[in-house]
C-alpha positions as CSV (number, residue, x, y, z in Angstrom):
1,M,47.2,93.5,102.4
2,G,49.6,93.2,99.4
3,L,50.6,96.7,99.2
4,Q,54.5,96.3,99.0
5,E,53.7,93.7,96.3
6,V,51.8,96.3,94.3
7,W,54.2,98.9,94.9
8,R,57.3,96.7,93.5
9,L,55.0,95.6,90.4
10,M,54.0,98.9,89.8
11,S,57.6,100.4,90.1
12,R,58.5,97.7,87.3
13,F,56.1,98.8,84.8
14,N,55.1,102.2,85.5
15,S,56.8,105.5,85.8
16,S,57.8,106.4,89.4
17,R,55.2,109.5,89.4
18,R,52.4,107.2,88.6
19,T,53.2,104.3,91.1
20,N,51.9,105.8,94.4
21,V,48.5,106.7,92.7
22,I,47.9,103.5,91.5
23,L,49.0,101.7,94.6
24,Q,46.3,103.6,96.5
25,H,43.8,102.7,93.7
26,L,44.6,99.1,94.2
27,K,44.2,99.1,98.1
28,V,42.0,96.6,99.6
29,S,39.7,97.7,102.0
30,K,38.3,95.7,105.0
31,H,35.0,95.5,106.7
32,T,34.1,98.6,108.8
33,D,31.0,99.7,110.6
34,A,28.6,100.3,107.4
35,A,26.6,103.0,109.3
36,A,29.5,105.2,109.3
37,E,30.8,104.8,105.9
38,V,29.2,107.4,104.4
39,L,27.6,110.5,106.3
40,L,24.5,112.4,104.8
41,E,23.8,115.7,106.5
42,R,21.7,118.6,105.9
43,K,23.5,121.9,106.4
44,G,22.4,125.5,105.9
45,C,21.1,125.4,102.4
46,A,23.0,122.3,101.2
47,G,22.9,118.6,101.4
48,V,26.5,117.2,102.5
49,I,27.6,113.8,101.5
50,T,30.8,113.0,103.3
51,L,32.7,109.6,102.2
52,N,33.8,108.5,105.6
53,R,36.4,105.8,105.3
54,P,39.6,107.9,105.6
55,Q,41.8,104.6,106.7
56,F,40.7,103.3,103.5
57,L,41.0,106.4,101.3
58,N,37.4,106.8,101.6
59,A,36.9,103.6,99.2
60,L,33.5,103.3,97.6
61,N,31.5,100.1,98.0
62,L,28.0,98.9,97.4
63,N,26.7,99.9,100.9
64,M,27.7,103.5,100.3
65,I,26.3,103.6,96.8
66,R,23.0,102.4,98.2
67,Q,22.8,105.3,100.7
68,I,23.9,108.3,98.4
69,Y,21.7,107.3,95.4
70,P,18.3,107.6,97.2
71,Q,19.4,110.6,99.5
72,L,20.7,112.6,96.4
73,K,17.2,111.8,94.7
74,K,15.4,113.0,98.0
75,W,17.4,116.4,97.9
76,E,16.9,116.8,94.5
77,Q,13.0,116.9,95.1
78,D,13.3,119.0,98.3
79,P,12.5,122.9,97.8
80,E,14.9,123.6,101.2
81,T,18.0,122.0,99.6
82,F,19.6,124.3,97.0
83,L,22.9,122.5,96.5
84,V,24.7,119.2,97.3
85,I,28.2,119.1,98.4
86,I,30.2,115.6,98.4
87,K,33.7,115.5,100.0
88,G,36.0,112.8,101.6
89,A,37.1,112.7,105.2
90,G,40.6,112.7,106.4
91,G,42.4,115.0,104.3
92,K,44.5,112.3,102.0
93,A,41.7,111.5,99.6
94,F,38.5,112.4,98.2
95,C,37.8,108.6,97.0
96,A,40.6,106.3,95.7
97,G,38.4,103.5,94.2
98,G,37.2,100.1,95.6
99,D,38.0,96.6,96.6
100,I,39.4,94.8,93.8
101,R,39.9,91.8,95.5
102,A,36.6,91.4,96.4
103,L,35.3,92.0,93.3
104,S,37.5,88.9,91.9
105,E,36.3,86.8,94.7
106,A,32.8,87.4,94.1
107,R,33.0,85.7,90.8
108,K,33.1,82.3,92.7
109,T,31.1,83.3,95.7
110,D,28.6,86.0,94.7
111,Q,28.1,86.9,90.7
112,K,25.5,88.8,91.7
113,M,27.3,91.4,93.7
114,T,29.4,92.1,90.9
115,Q,26.5,92.9,88.8
116,D,24.6,95.0,91.4
117,L,27.9,96.9,92.0
118,F,28.6,98.2,88.8
119,R,24.8,98.6,87.9
120,E,24.2,100.9,90.9
121,E,27.2,102.8,90.4
122,Y,26.8,103.7,86.9
123,V,23.2,104.7,87.8
124,L,24.5,107.0,90.4
125,N,27.0,108.2,88.0
126,N,24.2,109.0,85.8
127,A,22.1,110.7,88.7
128,I,25.0,113.1,89.6
129,D,25.3,114.2,85.7
130,S,21.2,115.0,85.4
131,C,20.9,116.1,89.1
132,Q,18.9,119.2,89.0
133,K,20.6,121.1,92.0
134,P,23.9,122.2,91.6
135,Y,26.4,119.6,92.4
136,I,29.7,120.6,93.9
137,A,32.6,117.9,94.8
138,L,35.5,118.8,96.6
139,I,38.3,116.5,95.0
140,H,40.9,117.4,97.5
141,G,43.4,114.5,97.7
142,I,43.6,111.1,95.7
143,T,40.6,110.8,93.3
144,M,40.5,107.8,91.3
145,G,38.0,105.2,90.0
146,G,34.6,105.3,92.1
147,G,35.9,109.0,93.0
148,V,36.1,110.0,89.4
149,G,32.5,108.9,88.7
150,L,31.2,110.6,92.1
151,S,32.8,113.9,91.0
152,V,33.8,114.6,87.3
153,H,30.0,114.3,86.4
154,G,28.9,116.8,88.7
155,Q,28.4,120.6,87.7
156,F,31.3,121.8,89.8
157,R,34.6,120.1,90.5
158,V,37.1,121.9,93.0
159,A,40.7,120.7,93.0
160,T,43.3,121.8,95.4
161,E,47.2,121.6,95.2
162,K,47.0,118.3,96.8
163,S,44.4,116.5,94.4
164,V,45.7,113.6,92.4
165,F,43.8,112.4,89.5
166,A,44.3,109.0,87.3
167,M,42.8,106.4,85.8
168,P,45.3,103.5,85.9
169,E,42.8,100.6,85.0
170,T,44.6,99.1,82.2
171,A,47.4,97.9,84.4
172,I,45.2,95.7,86.2
173,G,43.2,94.4,83.5
174,L,40.1,96.7,83.5
175,F,39.1,99.8,81.6
176,P,38.6,103.4,82.8
177,D,35.1,103.3,83.8
178,V,32.4,105.2,85.6
179,G,31.8,107.0,82.4
180,G,35.3,107.3,81.6
181,G,34.3,106.7,77.7
182,Y,32.2,109.9,78.1
183,F,34.6,112.4,79.7
184,L,37.9,111.4,78.7
185,P,37.6,111.7,75.0
186,R,36.1,115.1,75.4
187,L,39.0,116.6,77.0
188,Q,41.6,118.6,75.0
189,G,42.8,117.3,71.8
190,K,43.9,113.7,72.8
191,L,44.6,114.0,76.5
192,G,41.8,111.7,77.5
193,Y,43.1,109.0,75.3
194,F,46.5,109.3,76.7
195,L,45.4,109.5,80.5
196,A,43.2,106.2,79.5
197,L,45.9,104.1,77.8
198,T,48.8,104.9,80.2
199,G,47.5,106.0,83.6
200,F,49.6,108.9,83.7
201,R,48.3,110.9,86.7
202,L,47.8,114.6,87.1
203,K,48.3,116.7,90.3
204,G,47.1,119.9,91.6
205,R,46.3,122.8,89.4
206,D,47.1,120.4,86.4
207,V,43.8,118.8,87.3
208,Y,42.0,122.1,86.8
209,T,44.0,122.7,83.5
210,A,43.0,119.4,82.1
211,G,39.2,120.2,82.6
212,I,38.9,117.4,85.3
213,A,38.0,120.1,87.9
214,T,35.8,123.5,87.2
215,H,37.9,125.5,89.8
216,F,41.2,125.3,91.8
217,V,41.1,126.4,95.5
218,D,44.1,126.5,97.8
219,S,43.4,123.6,100.4
220,E,43.6,126.0,103.6
221,K,40.8,127.8,102.0
222,L,38.7,124.9,101.4
223,G,37.0,124.7,104.7
224,F,36.0,128.6,104.4
225,L,34.7,127.9,101.0
226,E,32.3,125.4,102.3
227,E,31.1,127.5,105.2
228,D,30.5,130.4,102.7
229,L,28.6,127.9,100.4
230,L,26.3,126.7,103.4
231,A,25.4,130.0,104.5
232,L,23.9,131.2,101.1
233,K,20.3,132.0,101.4
234,S,18.2,130.3,98.7
235,P,21.1,130.4,96.3
236,S,20.6,130.4,92.4
237,K,23.4,128.6,90.4
238,E,24.7,131.9,89.3
239,N,25.4,132.6,93.3
240,I,27.1,129.4,93.8
241,A,29.3,129.8,90.7
242,D,30.0,133.4,92.1
243,V,31.4,132.1,95.4
244,L,33.5,129.6,93.5
245,E,34.7,131.6,91.2
246,T,35.6,134.1,94.0
247,Y,37.9,131.5,95.6
248,H,39.1,130.4,92.5
249,T,40.5,133.8,91.4
250,K,42.1,134.4,94.8
251,S,44.0,131.0,94.7
252,K,47.7,131.9,93.9
253,I,49.4,128.3,94.4
254,D,51.2,127.3,91.1
255,Q,49.2,130.2,89.4
256,D,52.1,130.8,86.9
257,K,53.0,127.1,86.6
258,S,52.6,125.5,83.0
259,F,50.5,122.5,82.5
260,I,52.8,119.4,83.2
261,L,51.8,118.0,79.6
262,E,51.9,121.7,77.7
263,E,55.1,120.8,76.1
264,H,54.1,117.3,75.1
265,M,50.5,118.1,73.8
266,D,51.7,118.3,70.2
267,K,53.3,114.6,70.8
268,I,50.2,113.5,72.5
269,N,47.9,114.7,69.8
270,S,49.8,113.2,67.4
271,C,50.9,109.7,68.7
272,F,47.3,109.1,70.4
273,S,45.2,110.1,67.1
274,A,45.6,106.7,65.9
275,N,42.7,104.3,65.7
276,T,44.5,101.2,66.9
277,V,46.7,100.6,69.6
278,E,49.2,99.0,67.5
279,Q,49.3,102.5,65.5
280,I,49.8,104.2,68.6
281,I,52.8,102.2,69.4
282,E,54.2,102.5,66.3
283,N,53.6,106.5,66.5
284,L,55.5,106.6,69.7
285,Q,58.5,104.5,68.5
286,Q,58.8,106.8,65.1
287,D,58.7,109.8,67.5
288,G,61.5,108.5,69.6
289,S,61.8,111.2,72.0
290,S,62.5,110.2,75.8
291,F,58.8,111.1,76.4
292,A,57.3,109.0,73.8
293,L,59.8,106.1,74.7
294,E,58.8,106.4,78.4
295,Q,55.0,106.3,77.5
296,L,55.7,103.1,75.2
297,K,57.4,101.5,78.0
298,V,54.4,101.9,80.0
299,I,51.8,100.9,77.5
300,K,53.7,97.7,76.8
301,K,53.0,96.4,80.1
302,M,49.6,97.0,80.3
303,S,46.9,94.2,79.7
304,P,46.8,94.0,75.7
305,T,42.9,93.5,75.9
306,S,42.4,96.4,78.1
307,L,44.3,98.7,75.9
308,K,42.1,97.6,73.1
309,I,38.7,97.6,75.0
310,T,39.9,101.2,76.1
311,L,40.8,102.7,72.8
312,R,37.6,101.5,71.4
313,Q,35.6,102.5,74.4
314,L,36.8,106.2,74.0
315,I,36.3,106.3,70.4
316,E,32.6,105.0,70.6
317,G,32.0,107.0,73.6
318,S,33.1,110.5,71.8
319,S,30.0,110.4,70.1
320,K,27.5,109.0,72.7
321,T,25.4,110.3,75.4
322,L,26.5,109.8,78.8
323,P,23.7,107.1,79.5
324,E,24.8,105.2,76.2
325,V,28.1,105.2,77.5
326,L,27.5,103.6,80.7
327,T,25.5,100.9,79.1
328,M,28.4,100.4,77.1
329,E,30.9,100.2,80.2
330,Y,28.4,98.1,81.9
331,R,28.6,95.5,79.2
332,L,32.5,95.9,79.4
333,S,32.4,95.3,83.1
334,Q,30.4,92.2,83.1
335,A,32.7,91.0,80.5
336,C,35.9,91.7,82.3
337,M,34.5,90.0,85.3
338,R,33.8,86.8,83.0
339,G,37.2,87.1,81.4
340,H,40.8,86.4,82.5
341,D,43.2,89.6,82.8
342,F,41.1,91.3,85.8
343,H,41.3,88.1,87.9
344,E,45.1,87.3,86.8
345,G,46.0,91.1,87.7
346,V,44.5,90.6,91.3
347,R,46.3,87.1,91.6
348,A,49.4,88.5,90.5
349,V,49.4,91.5,92.7
350,L,47.4,90.6,96.0
351,V,46.9,86.7,96.1
352,D,49.9,84.9,94.9
353,K,52.0,88.1,94.9
354,D,54.3,87.0,92.0
355,Q,54.2,90.3,90.7
356,S,54.2,89.1,87.1
357,P,50.6,89.2,85.6
358,K,50.2,86.7,82.7
359,W,48.1,88.6,80.2
360,K,45.9,86.4,78.0
361,P,46.4,87.2,75.2
362,A,49.8,88.2,75.9
363,D,50.4,90.2,72.6
364,L,48.3,93.0,71.0
365,K,48.3,90.9,67.6
366,E,46.4,88.1,69.5
367,V,43.5,90.3,70.7
368,T,41.3,89.7,67.6
369,D,38.6,91.7,66.5
370,E,36.1,88.8,67.5
371,D,37.4,88.8,71.0
372,L,37.0,92.6,71.0
373,N,33.5,92.4,69.8
374,S,32.4,90.1,72.6
375,Y,33.2,92.5,75.3
376,F,31.0,95.2,73.6
377,K,28.0,92.8,73.0
378,S,24.5,93.5,74.1
379,L,23.4,91.8,77.5
380,G,19.8,91.9,76.1
381,S,17.4,92.0,79.2
382,N,20.2,92.3,81.5
383,D,21.6,95.5,80.0
384,L,21.8,98.4,81.9
385,K,18.6,100.8,81.4
386,F,18.0,104.5,82.3
């Protein structure tokens, strides 16, 4: 629904290499048999979670979250379960995100859903981070939004040459949530700030080089890796790490290829080190290189409010714990649901399909500190607590 409109919109204000991944992130899912949306199985020494909505790129919904969380907690306490593996069905995606139109529509019909979804998703993100059993995410294919939250906080993340990672939320009036405020500022230099503000996508081995994944395995070997992990007998974390390292070492695809952003990292570190979006823009203008001007063009099409929220989110998140970041992001999520830009982004792309979101405010200078502070304001008794 509306995918051609999304494609045209993203083509207008993003580089072509980002378009497809953002398109997939915005894809609207339809109702499917809830019982089959996620498979939870005990296999060998492991608990295996399979996101089972391949026709919708394994988009994560509230029903799936409510199945995964209690099972993860049970496996964590089960002495016969030594590790947890999570993967996506279908081969195209690990998990590409959720149904943004449903979230927007819930503002009028079911406000509790927007509260419950973000709250329970973030609680699951934190549970993955604190899981006492080795947690292995096989991030083969598109991994964005909810998929990032289901993987990046785990102990092990295995990318393949078909992995695609991006955080394109500023293009639709949101911010890179699911703990983005924690893991993004902890990437090398200012890489995370660049990824958060521009929505730039990383592919294949670059997902590993950037630090999103902990290992890289050729996709044709992924099934064998899973079999070897399941066949382990009462494995320690070290045994599991050894298996992963063996497959990683043997992987040859793009082994000698340099990181796609390597030649630009000095510019990224310099331009994105500023404490305001306005200064970042000025830095890019002063740099004047084709790379800098391309990023400038992208940033200027994003929601001004989202850009300012995102930069502050990462700056503050750089010194917070993950639970503290998730509490902050829950506040931001609820403010975005009450605000204008997210719903305007959905309207422009999926409802009226005019491909021209009218951000309010439309200019960075109109997004005041007072406006920004309101997004970060405590929700009191309604705050997310761990």
